[in-house]
TORVEXBA-420790 format. One line per 4 residues: number of its first residue (from 1); their letters; for each residue x, y, z of N, C-alpha, C, CB. Coordinates in pm, 1 decimal. Glycine has a CB too. Layout:
<atoms>
NUM> A> X:Y:Z:X:Y:Z:X:Y:Z:X:Y:Z  ...
</atoms>
This chain:
<atoms>
1> XXXX> 1645.2:1023.0:146.2:1518.5:1059.6:207.7:1409.3:1065.6:101.8:1530.2:1194.4:281.2  1294.9:1006.8:133.9:1180.4:1006.0:44.7:1067.7:1085.5:109.9:1135.3:860.4:12.3  996.0:1163.9:30.5:881.6:1239.2:80.3:757.3:1149.6:73.1:860.9:1371.5:-1.8  701.5:1115.8:189.8:593.3:1018.1:199.2:468.0:1082.0:258.2:636.7:897.8:284.2
5> XXXX> 354.3:1057.8:195.1:225.3:1092.8:252.6:156.5:964.1:295.5:137.4:1173.0:151.2  123.1:955.8:422.7:59.9:836.9:480.2:-89.7:863.4:491.3:121.5:801.1:620.3  -168.5:793.9:407.1:-313.6:815.7:404.2:-385.4:704.0:479.2:-364.9:823.7:258.4  -486.4:743.9:555.7:-565.7:649.2:632.9:-708.6:701.3:637.9:-507.2:629.2:776.9
9> XXXX> -805.5:612.8:619.6:-943.6:659.4:629.2:-977.7:705.4:771.2:-1039.6:548.8:585.7  -908.2:654.6:872.7:-920.6:700.5:1011.9:-1064.3:691.4:1061.1:-870.3:844.5:1025.4  -1121.8:573.0:1044.3:-1258.3:547.4:1089.4:-1258.7:458.0:1213.2:-1340.6:482.9:977.2  -1192.3:341.6:1204.1:-1195.1:246.6:1314.5:-1139.7:306.4:1443.8:-1116.5:122.6:1277.5
13> XXXX> -1031.8:381.5:1434.4:-966.5:434.9:1554.2:-1057.4:532.8:1629.3:-835.2:504.3:1516.1  -1150.0:594.6:1558.2:-1240.6:691.1:1621.1:-1369.5:626.3:1670.4:-1273.9:802.1:1523.6  -1404.7:510.4:1612.7:-1532.7:447.5:1644.4:-1522.1:322.1:1730.3:-1602.8:413.5:1518.5  -1402.4:263.9:1738.6:-1385.4:135.0:1804.2:-1281.6:148.7:1916.4:-1342.4:25.8:1701.5
17> XXXX> -1322.3:124.6:2040.5:-1232.2:142.4:2154.7:-1113.6:47.3:2149.1:-1307.8:122.0:2284.8  -1135.8:-74.5:2101.2:-1026.8:-171.5:2090.5:-918.5:-122.4:1995.8:-1080.0:-306.6:2043.2  -959.4:-69.2:1881.4:-863.0:-17.7:1784.0:-795.4:108.6:1838.2:-932.7:12.2:1648.7  -872.4:194.5:1903.1:-816.3:318.7:1958.4:-711.1:290.5:2063.9:-926.8:405.0:2018.0
21> XXXX> -726.2:181.1:2137.6:-626.7:145.3:2237.8:-494.9:104.7:2172.8:-678.6:32.3:2325.8  -502.8:38.2:2058.5:-381.9:-5.6:1987.7:-316.9:109.8:1911.9:-415.3:-119.6:1890.6  -401.3:192.0:1849.2:-352.9:304.6:1768.4:-421.4:432.6:1814.9:-379.3:280.3:1616.3  -383.0:485.2:1933.0:-453.8:600.9:1989.9:-448.1:726.4:1903.8:-397.4:632.4:2124.3
25> XXXX> -346.2:739.7:1822.3:-334.9:855.1:1733.1:-358.3:816.7:1587.6:-198.0:919.7:1747.9  -408.7:697.8:1566.5:-439.6:653.1:1431.5:-327.9:569.8:1370.9:-467.8:771.4:1343.5  -367.8:474.9:1286.7:-270.1:392.3:1215.6:-174.7:479.2:1135.9:-340.6:292.4:1123.0  -226.6:587.1:1077.7:-143.2:674.2:994.4:-28.4:735.2:1074.3:-228.0:785.2:932.4
29> XXXX> -53.9:773.4:1199.3:51.4:834.1:1280.4:158.8:731.4:1315.2:-7.7:894.7:1408.7  117.0:609.6:1348.0:214.1:503.9:1378.4:304.8:477.3:1259.2:142.1:374.7:1419.1  246.8:466.8:1140.6:326.9:440.5:1020.6:415.8:559.5:988.2:236.3:408.3:900.8  360.5:679.8:994.9:438.3:799.6:962.7:556.5:815.7:1057.6:349.3:924.1:968.4
33> XXXX> 534.0:791.8:1186.0:643.2:803.7:1282.8:753.0:700.9:1255.6:589.6:786.7:1425.5  713.6:579.1:1220.5:811.8:474.7:1191.4:895.5:510.3:1068.8:741.7:340.2:1169.9  830.7:563.8:966.3:904.7:602.7:846.2:993.6:723.0:872.5:808.7:633.4:732.1  946.7:814.1:956.2:1029.2:930.5:990.6:1154.7:887.0:1065.2:948.9:1030.9:1075.8
37> XXXX> 1144.2:784.7:1149.4:1260.3:734.3:1221.6:1364.5:676.2:1126.5:1217.6:628.9:1322.6  1321.5:634.1:1009.6:1414.5:583.9:908.0:1471.6:696.4:823.2:1345.1:482.3:818.6  1436.4:820.1:854.4:1494.3:934.4:785.5:1410.0:993.5:675.4:1622.3:896.4:729.7  1286.5:944.2:658.8:1201.5:995.6:553.4:1120.5:1116.1:601.3:1108.8:886.2:503.0
41> XXXX> 1084.4:1200.7:507.6:998.6:1315.2:536.4:854.0:1268.8:524.2:1028.5:1435.6:439.7  777.4:1277.4:632.2:642.1:1223.3:630.8:537.9:1328.6:664.3:631.3:1108.5:727.9  420.5:1309.0:607.7:300.6:1385.6:642.7:185.3:1286.9:642.7:274.7:1505.9:542.1  75.5:1322.1:704.9:-41.1:1233.8:706.1:-159.2:1301.1:638.7:-77.8:1193.8:849.8
45> XXXX> -254.6:1218.7:595.2:-377.9:1267.8:534.5:-487.8:1167.1:567.4:-362.3:1287.7:378.4  -609.2:1215.3:586.7:-720.0:1127.6:622.2:-843.3:1160.2:539.4:-752.0:1139.2:771.2  -935.9:1066.8:542.0:-1060.3:1077.0:465.2:-1137.5:1204.0:498.3:-1147.9:955.6:491.1  -1136.1:1244.8:625.3:-1222.3:1352.2:671.7:-1174.1:1491.4:629.7:-1233.2:1346.1:820.8
49> XXXX> -1051.9:1504.4:585.4:-997.2:1634.3:547.0:-1052.3:1678.1:410.6:-843.0:1628.5:543.2  -1051.4:1808.7:382.7:-1090.8:1854.5:248.8:-1007.0:1784.9:141.4:-1075.5:2008.3:237.2  -1074.0:1734.9:37.5:-1008.7:1659.0:-69.8:-934.0:1538.1:-12.6:-911.0:1749.7:-148.7  -983.8:1488.2:101.2:-924.3:1374.1:171.0:-777.1:1398.2:204.2:-938.1:1247.9:86.4
53> XXXX> -738.9:1522.6:214.5:-600.9:1555.4:244.7:-506.1:1540.6:127.8:-554.0:1471.3:355.1  -558.6:1504.7:10.0:-474.1:1477.8:-107.6:-496.9:1585.2:-212.7:-504.0:1337.0:-166.8  -466.3:1706.9:-175.3:-477.4:1818.3:-268.3:-367.6:1809.2:-373.5:-469.8:1952.9:-193.4  -383.1:1888.0:-477.2:-277.7:1893.7:-579.0:-145.5:1933.5:-515.9:-314.9:1992.6:-691.0
57> XXXX> -150.1:2028.8:-424.4:-27.2:2076.6:-360.6:39.8:1966.1:-279.2:-57.3:2197.0:-270.5  -40.4:1887.7:-204.8:16.6:1778.7:-126.2:78.8:1673.6:-216.7:-90.4:1715.0:-37.2  8.5:1634.9:-321.7:62.2:1533.3:-411.9:183.6:1583.6:-489.6:-45.4:1487.8:-508.6  191.6:1714.1:-512.8:311.2:1770.2:-576.1:435.9:1743.9:-492.5:294.0:1920.4:-598.1
61> XXXX> 416.4:1732.8:-360.7:528.8:1712.8:-269.0:544.2:1566.8:-227.4:511.1:1799.4:-145.6  466.3:1477.5:-285.6:464.2:1337.3:-244.0:536.8:1250.2:-345.6:319.7:1288.4:-225.7  639.1:1179.6:-298.8:707.9:1082.6:-383.8:648.1:943.0:-369.4:856.6:1079.1:-350.1  602.7:909.7:-248.2:537.1:781.4:-223.6:414.4:806.3:-136.5:634.9:679.4:-155.4
65> XXXX> 301.9:746.1:-175.6:178.1:753.4:-99.7:148.4:615.3:-42.3:60.4:804.0:-188.4  120.8:607.4:89.4:74.8:481.5:146.9:-74.4:494.1:174.5:153.8:445.9:277.5  -148.5:383.0:156.9:-294.8:388.9:163.6:-348.0:276.8:250.5:-356.6:380.8:23.0  -417.9:314.6:361.1:-485.7:216.6:446.4:-634.2:249.3:448.7:-426.4:216.3:591.4
69> XXXX> -716.3:151.6:413.9:-860.6:170.2:415.8:-929.1:38.8:444.5:-910.1:228.4:283.4  -1053.5:46.4:492.3:-1127.5:-75.5:522.8:-1278.1:-53.9:518.5:-1087.4:-127.8:658.9  -1327.3:42.6:597.8:-1471.5:56.5:617.7:-1536.0:163.4:531.3:-1499.2:86.6:760.2  -1457.5:245.1:464.7:-1513.7:362.3:396.4:-1461.0:378.6:254.5:-1483.7:487.5:475.8
73> XXXX> -1435.9:267.8:187.0:-1384.9:277.2:49.6:-1476.8:361.2:-39.4:-1368.8:137.1:-10.4  -1606.7:341.3:-24.8:-1702.8:407.7:-112.5:-1711.6:558.3:-87.2:-1839.3:345.3:-95.0  -1658.5:604.0:25.1:-1664.1:746.2:57.7:-1551.1:826.0:-6.8:-1659.9:764.5:207.3  -1457.2:759.2:-69.4:-1347.2:827.9:-136.1:-1396.9:882.9:-269.3:-1225.9:732.5:-157.1
77> XXXX> -1377.5:1010.6:-288.8:-1428.3:1079.2:-407.3:-1355.8:1030.3:-532.9:-1412.3:1231.9:-392.3  -1432.1:1003.4:-638.3:-1373.8:951.9:-761.7:-1273.6:1049.0:-823.5:-1483.3:921.2:-861.6  -1294.1:1176.6:-805.1:-1198.9:1274.6:-858.0:-1062.1:1258.9:-792.8:-1251.2:1417.1:-836.5  -1061.3:1229.5:-662.7:-935.3:1208.7:-593.1:-870.3:1078.4:-638.5:-957.3:1207.7:-441.1
81> XXXX> -951.7:975.8:-662.4:-900.2:848.5:-712.9:-827.2:869.5:-844.7:-1014.4:746.7:-730.8  -889.0:943.7:-936.4:-825.4:969.5:-1065.4:-698.8:1052.5:-1048.1:-922.8:1040.8:-1159.8  -700.6:1142.9:-954.7:-582.0:1225.6:-927.9:-465.9:1138.1:-881.3:-613.4:1333.9:-821.4  -494.9:1045.5:-789.5:-391.3:955.2:-739.7:-341.9:863.5:-851.3:-444.5:871.9:-621.6
85> XXXX> -434.3:806.4:-928.6:-395.9:715.4:-1036.5:-306.5:784.8:-1138.3:-520.0:659.5:-1105.7  -340.0:909.1:-1172.0:-258.2:983.6:-1267.4:-118.6:1007.9:-1212.2:-324.6:1116.7:-1302.4  -109.5:1039.3:-1083.6:22.2:1062.9:-1023.4:106.3:935.4:-1024.5:6.8:1114.9:-879.2  42.1:820.7:-998.2:116.8:695.2:-1003.7:167.3:669.3:-1145.1:29.5:578.0:-956.0
89> XXXX> 81.3:690.0:-1244.2:123.1:671.3:-1382.9:243.4:758.9:-1417.4:7.2:702.2:-1477.5  253.3:873.3:-1353.4:362.2:966.4:-1380.9:483.1:947.5:-1290.3:312.7:1106.4:-1367.8  478.8:846.3:-1201.4:599.6:813.3:-1126.7:587.8:807.2:-976.5:700.7:908.8:-1158.8  479.6:854.7:-918.0:464.9:846.6:-773.0:449.0:701.0:-730.1:343.9:930.6:-725.4
93> XXXX> 517.4:661.4:-622.9:501.5:527.4:-569.9:374.8:515.3:-487.0:621.9:489.2:-486.9  319.6:393.4:-478.2:199.1:369.3:-400.3:214.6:239.7:-322.3:74.4:364.0:-491.4  198.2:247.6:-189.6:194.0:130.1:-103.7:50.5:108.8:-58.8:289.3:145.6:18.6  -6.0:-6.6:-91.9:-144.4:-40.0:-58.7:-141.3:-142.4:54.0:-222.5:-95.0:-184.0
97> XXXX> -206.5:-109.8:167.0:-190.2:-187.2:289.3:-318.6:-259.1:330.6:-144.2:-96.9:401.3  -305.7:-385.2:364.6:-409.5:-471.1:421.0:-542.5:-459.4:346.0:-430.3:-437.1:567.2  -647.5:-408.8:412.7:-781.0:-408.8:350.7:-795.5:-308.4:237.8:-885.3:-380.4:454.7  -692.2:-232.2:210.3:-696.0:-141.8:95.3:-686.1:-217.3:-36.6:-583.4:-40.3:104.9
101> XXXX> -682.3:-351.2:-32.0:-695.2:-426.4:-157.0:-828.4:-392.3:-225.0:-685.2:-579.4:-130.3  -928.3:-350.0:-144.0:-1059.7:-315.1:-198.0:-1076.1:-165.6:-219.5:-1168.2:-364.8:-105.9  -968.3:-90.4:-206.1:-976.5:54.8:-222.5:-994.0:92.3:-368.9:-851.4:122.2:-165.8  -1051.4:207.7:-391.1:-1072.9:254.9:-527.9:-942.0:276.0:-604.8:-1151.8:384.3:-525.4
105> XXXX> -838.7:336.9:-545.6:-715.8:355.3:-623.7:-652.5:224.1:-668.0:-615.8:433.7:-543.4  -650.1:123.7:-578.2:-589.7:-4.6:-612.6:-666.9:-71.6:-725.9:-584.9:-96.6:-489.8  -798.5:-76.2:-714.6:-879.4:-139.5:-819.5:-871.7:-60.7:-949.9:-1025.7:-151.9:-774.2  -863.9:70.4:-939.3:-853.0:153.2:-1059.1:-722.3:125.2:-1133.1:-862.2:301.9:-1022.2
109> XXXX> -612.6:112.5:-1060.5:-482.6:92.4:-1123.8:-461.8:-51.2:-1172.3:-372.7:129.6:-1027.1  -521.0:-148.7:-1102.0:-503.0:-287.3:-1143.1:-608.4:-332.8:-1242.9:-505.5:-377.0:-1022.5  -725.4:-268.8:-1242.6:-828.0:-301.4:-1340.5:-898.3:-432.9:-1316.4:-768.5:-303.4:-1474.3  -896.5:-482.5:-1192.0:-962.4:-608.0:-1157.2:-1039.4:-589.8:-1026.6:-859.0:-723.6:-1144.8
113> XXXX> -1127.3:-684.1:-989.4:-1204.7:-668.0:-865.4:-1120.9:-671.9:-738.9:-1308.6:-774.2:-857.3  -1005.6:-739.2:-741.8:-916.2:-748.9:-625.5:-984.5:-816.3:-506.8:-867.5:-609.7:-584.5  -1078.3:-908.8:-533.4:-1149.2:-975.5:-425.5:-1069.7:-1096.2:-375.5:-1288.9:-1018.8:-472.0  -1115.4:-1152.0:-261.6:-1042.1:-1257.4:-194.2:-1134.8:-1328.6:-97.3:-918.9:-1201.1:-120.9
117> XXXX> -1085.6:-1432.5:-29.7:-1158.6:-1493.2:80.7:-1097.0:-1443.3:210.8:-1155.3:-1649.7:72.5  -1177.1:-1443.3:318.3:-1125.5:-1391.6:444.9:-1196.1:-1458.4:562.2:-1142.7:-1238.6:452.3  -1129.6:-1450.1:678.7:-1185.8:-1503.5:801.8:-1116.7:-1430.6:917.8:-1166.7:-1660.7:811.5  -1196.0:-1369.6:1003.9:-1139.0:-1297.2:1117.4:-1148.7:-1385.9:1240.6:-1212.1:-1160.6:1140.5
121> XXXX> -1039.2:-1461.7:1267.8:-1042.4:-1559.8:1375.8:-913.7:-1561.0:1457.6:-1067.8:-1697.3:1319.4  -828.8:-1460.5:1440.4:-705.9:-1453.2:1519.0:-612.4:-1570.4:1495.9:-739.4:-1445.0:1664.0  -596.1:-1610.6:1370.5:-514.5:-1727.2:1338.3:-366.4:-1693.4:1326.8:-562.4:-1789.5:1209.6  -284.2:-1794.8:1345.4:-140.8:-1780.0:1327.0:-110.0:-1770.8:1178.1:-64.1:-1897.6:1392.0
125> XXXX> -19.3:-1682.9:1145.1:22.8:-1664.6:1005.9:174.1:-1670.7:997.4:-29.3:-1530.3:949.0  224.4:-1742.7:898.2:366.5:-1734.4:863.6:375.1:-1674.0:724.8:437.1:-1875.5:869.4  434.3:-1557.8:717.3:446.8:-1483.4:592.3:587.7:-1506.8:537.9:418.3:-1329.7:613.5  595.7:-1593.2:438.1:725.4:-1636.2:385.0:783.9:-1532.9:288.0:711.1:-1771.5:314.6
129> XXXX> 913.8:-1511.8:300.2:988.2:-1433.2:201.1:1018.1:-1525.6:83.9:1121.3:-1372.3:262.0  951.9:-1503.0:-28.8:968.6:-1591.9:-144.2:1056.8:-1530.1:-252.2:832.8:-1627.0:-203.0  1101.2:-1406.8:-230.9:1194.0:-1341.7:-323.4:1302.3:-1272.8:-239.9:1119.3:-1238.3:-417.2  1392.7:-1351.4:-179.8:1487.9:-1294.4:-84.8:1587.2:-1195.7:-145.7:1563.2:-1404.2:-19.8
133> XXXX> 1595.8:-1189.6:-277.1:1684.0:-1093.1:-340.7:1620.0:-957.5:-363.0:1730.9:-1146.7:-470.5  1490.3:-945.8:-333.7:1421.7:-819.6:-359.3:1454.9:-718.8:-250.2:1269.5:-841.0:-368.1  1475.9:-590.2:-286.2:1513.3:-490.5:-185.3:1410.0:-471.1:-74.7:1537.6:-359.5:-252.0  1283.9:-502.9:-99.2:1183.2:-490.0:6.3:1209.6:-587.6:120.9:1043.1:-513.3:-51.0
137> XXXX> 1282.6:-696.4:94.8:1310.2:-795.9:198.0:1442.0:-771.6:270.2:1311.2:-933.3:137.4  1510.0:-663.7:240.7:1641.2:-637.0:300.6:1632.5:-635.8:453.4:1697.0:-502.6:249.8  1719.1:-712.5:517.7:1724.5:-715.2:662.9:1627.3:-810.1:728.8:1700.8:-581.2:714.3  1548.7:-884.6:652.2:1452.8:-979.3:707.3:1511.0:-1120.2:710.4:1323.4:-977.3:626.1
141> XXXX> 1450.5:-1206.4:791.2:1482.1:-1347.5:787.1:1401.3:-1415.3:678.4:1456.0:-1412.8:922.4  1378.1:-1546.2:695.8:1306.5:-1618.1:590.1:1155.9:-1602.3:598.4:1341.1:-1763.8:595.2  1104.7:-1546.6:710.9:960.0:-1529.7:723.1:928.5:-1433.4:836.8:890.4:-1665.9:746.7  805.4:-1383.2:835.4:749.6:-1305.7:945.2:636.7:-1390.1:1005.2:698.0:-1163.4:896.8
145> XXXX> 633.9:-1401.4:1136.6:532.5:-1482.9:1202.4:442.6:-1392.7:1286.2:598.0:-1592.9:1290.5  311.7:-1405.7:1265.2:212.1:-1331.6:1341.2:127.0:-1432.5:1417.0:124.1:-1241.3:1248.2  126.6:-1423.5:1548.3:51.4:-1519.8:1629.2:-99.0:-1500.7:1614.1:90.4:-1507.2:1776.0  -141.6:-1378.4:1584.2:-282.7:-1350.4:1559.7:-294.6:-1262.6:1436.6:-348.8:-1282.5:1682.6
149> XXXX> -371.7:-1306.8:1341.3:-389.0:-1231.1:1217.3:-525.2:-1262.8:1157.4:-275.8:-1263.3:1115.9  -576.8:-1168.3:1079.5:-695.3:-1195.9:999.5:-651.5:-1273.9:876.4:-769.5:-1063.9:959.6  -724.7:-1381.3:846.7:-690.5:-1462.4:731.0:-740.2:-1398.3:603.0:-748.0:-1602.3:745.3  -651.7:-1387.6:504.7:-687.6:-1359.2:366.6:-644.7:-1480.2:284.6:-620.3:-1226.0:314.3
153> XXXX> -733.4:-1528.3:196.8:-701.7:-1647.4:120.7:-724.0:-1631.9:-27.8:-781.7:-1760.8:170.5  -659.4:-1720.4:-101.6:-677.6:-1727.2:-246.2:-813.6:-1789.2:-278.9:-563.5:-1808.6:-311.8  -867.0:-1762.4:-398.6:-805.0:-1682.6:-505.0:-810.7:-1532.7:-477.0:-872.7:-1711.8:-637.4  -704.1:-1463.7:-512.6:-691.9:-1318.9:-498.3:-707.2:-1259.9:-637.5:-554.4:-1277.2:-431.9
157> XXXX> -813.5:-1179.6:-655.5:-848.3:-1132.6:-789.2:-767.2:-1015.6:-837.8:-989.8:-1096.2:-792.9  -635.8:-1036.9:-851.1:-545.4:-933.7:-900.4:-468.0:-988.1:-1020.2:-448.2:-886.7:-788.6  -412.7:-900.1:-1103.9:-325.7:-949.2:-1210.9:-202.3:-1017.7:-1151.2:-283.1:-832.9:-1304.6  -141.8:-1104.7:-1228.4:-17.7:-1168.6:-1184.7:84.5:-1060.9:-1149.9:37.9:-1264.1:-1294.7
161> XXXX> 140.9:-1063.4:-1028.4:238.4:-959.6:-992.1:362.8:-963.6:-1081.0:279.3:-975.2:-845.9  423.8:-848.4:-1098.9:553.6:-844.1:-1166.1:657.4:-919.3:-1083.6:598.6:-697.9:-1189.3  652.1:-899.5:-951.9:735.6:-975.0:-858.2:649.8:-1009.1:-736.4:864.2:-893.3:-816.4  656.1:-1132.9:-692.4:588.5:-1175.5:-570.5:693.5:-1185.1:-461.3:513.6:-1312.2:-590.3
165> XXXX> 676.8:-1107.2:-355.1:777.8:-1095.8:-250.9:743.6:-1179.5:-128.6:794.6:-951.3:-210.8  615.9:-1184.0:-90.5:571.9:-1258.4:27.3:454.2:-1349.4:-8.0:532.7:-1161.5:141.1  454.2:-1469.5:50.8:339.6:-1559.0:44.0:307.9:-1606.3:185.0:367.1:-1679.7:-51.0  181.6:-1593.0:226.0:142.1:-1628.7:361.5:75.4:-1765.3:367.3:49.1:-1523.9:417.8
169> XXXX> 97.8:-1833.0:481.3:25.6:-1954.1:518.4:-46.2:-1926.9:649.4:121.7:-2077.3:530.7  -171.4:-1973.0:661.1:-250.3:-1954.4:782.0:-283.8:-2090.6:842.0:-379.3:-1874.2:752.0  -302.1:-2094.7:973.7:-323.0:-2221.8:1041.5:-451.7:-2290.2:998.5:-324.1:-2201.0:1190.3  -544.8:-2216.2:940.0:-664.9:-2279.1:885.9:-642.0:-2350.1:754.2:-771.5:-2177.2:868.5
173> XXXX> -521.5:-2334.6:697.1:-485.6:-2406.6:575.7:-471.8:-2321.9:451.2:-584.7:-2509.6:550.6  -521.6:-2196.8:454.5:-517.5:-2112.1:335.4:-377.3:-2054.5:311.6:-619.1:-1998.3:348.3  -354.8:-2015.5:187.4:-234.7:-1941.0:149.7:-278.5:-1813.5:78.6:-140.1:-2027.0:58.3  -186.1:-1716.5:71.6:-222.6:-1588.0:12.0:-97.2:-1516.0:-36.0:-300.2:-1500.0:113.4
177> XXXX> -109.1:-1448.5:-150.7:1.1:-1366.7:-203.8:1.8:-1232.8:-128.7:-13.9:-1344.3:-360.2  85.9:-1223.3:-27.1:80.7:-1111.5:66.9:172.3:-995.3:32.5:114.3:-1160.0:202.1  256.3:-1009.1:-67.2:343.9:-898.6:-105.7:361.4:-895.2:-255.2:479.8:-910.1:-37.3  289.4:-806.8:-323.1:283.3:-805.8:-469.7:335.5:-673.9:-524.6:139.3:-830.0:-518.4
181> XXXX> 427.2:-682.7:-619.4:485.4:-564.0:-683.6:430.7:-548.0:-825.3:640.0:-573.7:-686.8  398.9:-422.9:-859.0:349.6:-390.4:-993.3:416.6:-262.8:-1042.1:194.6:-374.5:-993.9  414.2:-246.4:-1172.5:454.4:-120.9:-1236.0:335.2:-70.1:-1315.9:581.2:-139.8:-1327.9  298.9:54.4:-1293.7:191.5:116.8:-1370.0:245.3:248.3:-1425.5:63.1:139.9:-1281.5
185> XXXX> 266.2:251.4:-1558.8:332.6:366.7:-1617.1:473.0:377.9:-1560.2:252.3:495.7:-1591.0  507.3:494.4:-1506.8:637.9:513.8:-1444.0:635.4:481.6:-1295.0:684.9:656.5:-1464.7  517.0:454.1:-1239.3:504.7:437.3:-1095.4:514.6:292.8:-1050.4:375.6:494.2:-1049.3  572.4:275.1:-931.6:581.3:143.5:-869.7:474.9:130.5:-761.2:722.4:119.7:-810.8
189> XXXX> 414.7:12.6:-753.8:304.7:-14.2:-661.3:335.3:-142.9:-585.8:168.2:-24.7:-736.9  316.4:-139.4:-453.5:339.2:-258.1:-370.5:219.3:-280.7:-280.7:468.1:-243.4:-286.1  163.9:-401.4:-284.8:56.9:-440.4:-193.7:115.6:-527.8:-83.4:-56.9:-515.3:-269.5  87.3:-491.3:44.2:137.7:-565.8:159.9:20.1:-598.7:251.3:247.3:-484.2:237.0
193> XXXX> -8.2:-727.7:270.8:-129.9:-772.6:336.4:-136.4:-752.9:487.8:-148.4:-913.7:307.5  -33.3:-788.3:568.5:-48.6:-780.1:714.5:-85.8:-638.9:759.7:80.9:-824.2:783.9  -173.8:-628.1:863.2:-206.1:-495.8:914.1:-350.0:-475.5:955.2:-172.4:-396.7:813.6  -419.1:-583.3:996.1:-557.2:-567.8:1043.3:-559.6:-477.9:1166.7:-620.8:-706.1:1075.4
197> XXXX> -662.5:-394.5:1176.2:-663.7:-287.1:1275.5:-671.5:-334.1:1420.6:-778.2:-197.3:1248.2  -719.9:-455.8:1447.1:-733.1:-500.7:1585.5:-608.8:-572.8:1636.7:-852.6:-591.3:1598.5  -502.7:-576.2:1556.9:-375.8:-635.9:1598.4:-265.9:-530.3:1583.4:-342.7:-764.4:1513.7  -168.9:-527.1:1677.1:-67.5:-420.3:1676.7:45.4:-444.3:1576.3:-8.3:-405.7:1815.2
201> XXXX> 10.8:-481.8:1457.1:110.1:-525.2:1358.3:201.9:-411.9:1315.4:40.7:-583.1:1236.5  148.6:-289.7:1302.0:232.8:-179.3:1254.1:328.0:-126.9:1361.1:145.6:-65.9:1204.5  319.0:-178.4:1483.1:414.9:-143.8:1587.1:539.7:-232.1:1580.9:349.7:-155.6:1724.1  536.1:-338.2:1503.3:646.6:-434.4:1497.3:763.6:-381.1:1416.1:598.6:-566.0:1438.0
205> XXXX> 884.5:-408.3:1465.0:1004.9:-361.6:1396.6:1018.3:-422.1:1257.8:1128.0:-394.3:1478.8  985.7:-553.0:1244.0:1004.9:-616.0:1113.4:904.9:-563.5:1011.5:992.5:-767.7:1125.2  782.6:-534.6:1054.3:683.5:-477.3:963.3:722.3:-335.3:925.5:543.4:-479.1:1027.0  770.7:-258.2:1020.7:816.8:-123.3:991.1:935.8:-126.5:894.9:854.8:-50.4:1120.7
209> XXXX> 1019.9:-229.1:906.8:1130.6:-244.0:812.1:1078.4:-269.9:670.8:1223.7:-358.5:856.0  977.7:-356.4:659.7:917.5:-381.9:528.0:864.6:-252.4:467.9:803.7:-485.9:538.9  791.1:-174.3:547.9:733.7:-50.1:497.2:843.2:47.0:455.0:643.7:14.3:602.9  947.5:58.0:537.0:1057.6:147.4:500.9:1127.4:103.7:374.1:1157.6:155.2:613.3
213> XXXX> 1155.3:-26.4:362.1:1217.0:-78.2:240.1:1127.5:-54.5:118.8:1247.0:-227.6:254.9  997.1:-74.3:138.7:903.3:-58.2:27.0:896.6:86.9:-18.7:763.6:-106.9:66.8  901.2:180.1:74.9:902.2:321.7:38.6:1024.9:352.8:-47.3:900.7:410.7:165.6  1139.1:302.6:-7.0:1261.7:328.8:-83.3:1255.5:264.0:-220.7:1384.5:277.9:-7.0
217> XXXX> 1197.7:143.4:-229.0:1183.7:76.3:-358.8:1086.0:149.8:-449.7:1137.5:-68.1:-339.3  977.6:202.2:-392.6:870.8:262.2:-473.9:898.3:406.9:-511.5:739.8:254.5:-400.0  1001.3:467.5:-454.6:1030.6:607.4:-484.3:1050.9:627.2:-634.4:1155.1:654.2:-406.8  1015.2:743.4:-687.5:1022.7:766.2:-831.9:1161.8:744.6:-888.8:977.7:905.5:-863.8
221> XXXX> 1165.7:691.8:-1009.5:1290.1:671.7:-1081.7:1286.8:752.3:-1210.3:1313.7:522.1:-1111.2  1402.0:778.4:-1266.1:1409.5:852.4:-1390.7:1360.3:765.2:-1505.8:1553.1:900.8:-1416.7  1303.8:827.1:-1606.3:1257.0:750.6:-1721.5:1179.1:838.2:-1816.4:1171.3:633.3:-1677.0  1142.8:780.8:-1929.2:1066.9:855.3:-2028.8:928.0:887.0:-1976.3:1057.6:776.6:-2160.1
225> XXXX> 870.5:996.4:-2025.1:735.3:1035.0:-1985.6:637.2:928.9:-2033.4:697.8:1174.5:-2042.9  566.9:868.0:-1937.8:474.8:759.5:-1972.0:330.8:805.7:-1983.9:483.7:650.5:-1869.2  307.9:935.6:-1967.7:169.3:983.1:-1969.1:162.6:1114.4:-2046.9:114.6:1001.8:-1823.5  201.3:1107.0:-2172.3:204.7:1227.8:-2254.2:67.9:1262.2:-2311.4:304.4:1211.4:-2366.6
229> XXXX> -28.1:1170.5:-2301.1:-161.6:1197.6:-2352.7:-172.5:1167.4:-2502.1:-198.7:1342.3:-2326.6  -293.2:1178.9:-2554.2:-315.5:1156.7:-2696.2:-259.7:1273.5:-2775.9:-465.4:1137.4:-2725.8  -174.9:1243.3:-2873.9:-112.3:1349.9:-2953.1:-106.8:1308.8:-3099.8:30.3:1381.7:-2900.5  -127.0:1405.5:-3186.3:-104.6:1384.6:-3328.1:39.1:1426.8:-3356.6:-207.9:1464.8:-3416.2
233> XXXX> 123.8:1331.8:-3399.7:266.7:1361.1:-3411.1:313.5:1345.5:-3556.2:348.2:1268.5:-3318.2  417.9:1419.1:-3589.7:482.5:1406.1:-3718.7:570.4:1281.8:-3719.4:565.0:1531.7:-3751.5  596.3:1222.2:-3837.3:682.0:1102.9:-3844.2:825.3:1135.2:-3803.2:680.3:1043.9:-3986.0  890.7:1040.5:-3739.0:1030.9:1057.3:-3701.5:1124.5:1032.0:-3819.2:1065.9:963.8:-3586.7
237> XXX> 1080.7:951.0:-3911.0:1159.3:919.8:-4030.4:1086.5:970.9:-4153.1:1185.5:767.6:-4042.1  1158.7:983.4:-4263.7:1097.1:1028.6:-4389.1:1005.5:919.2:-4443.0:1205.8:1066.0:-4494.5  886.1:962.6:-4484.7:792.2:867.1:-4541.9:814.1:852.6:-4692.6:647.9:910.5:-4513.1
</atoms>
C-alpha cells in the first residue's frame, strides 16, 4: 500500500458543465477512488484549499503525489512549488498528468519550458507501449487506443527521459512522448499525457491500471540522503 495525495486544480469541473458531467466530483476524486480500489491509501487536495491542500503535515504523510492542472498554473504559490520540489528530491514520487506538463512543479524539477504543440480536435490516438519490460506497463497490451483525444505533438521541451514508456501517434500525423520517467534526487517522476478533461479517460480500466502501476513504481525507495544541503566537511582520508 502506498500513501497517495491526488492534487487537482479543480477549476474546469466547477466552471464547465461538460466537464462536470464527466467528472461530477472532480478528476481528483475519480483518480483517488481508482487508486483506493487497488489498495492504496488516498487523499485529495485542490488549489482552493489553504496552502493548496499541500501542508507540511499532508506531505509528511504522502509517498506519491499526483498532479493535474490546466487553467490555473500561475495561481499555484511558489512557496508550495518549492515545498513539493524539495519533497521529490528527498524521495517522494510525483505523477504529472496531461496538461500539468506546464505546471510549476514539473518545470521547476525538469528545468526546461516543457512546451509542446497541441490541437483540440477529438482525434484518434494510439499510445504505444515502447518499453514493455517497465513495471508501469504491467498488465497492458501493446497499446492504448483513444477514439477521441486532444493532440499533443513534438517537439516536447523536456530533458531526454531516463526511460520512455509510451509514445503516441495521432490521426493528424503527429507523435508525442506520452510516458516519460525521470529521477530527481531520490524521487521518481512520471509524466503521463492522456487525460484531457472533456474526455472520460480517467474512467478507463487500462488508464487506471497505468496510474496504479505508476504509483507503485514512484513510491520512495531506500538510498543515501540526496539533499543534505551545503556543508563544510572534514576529509574522510588523511591529508
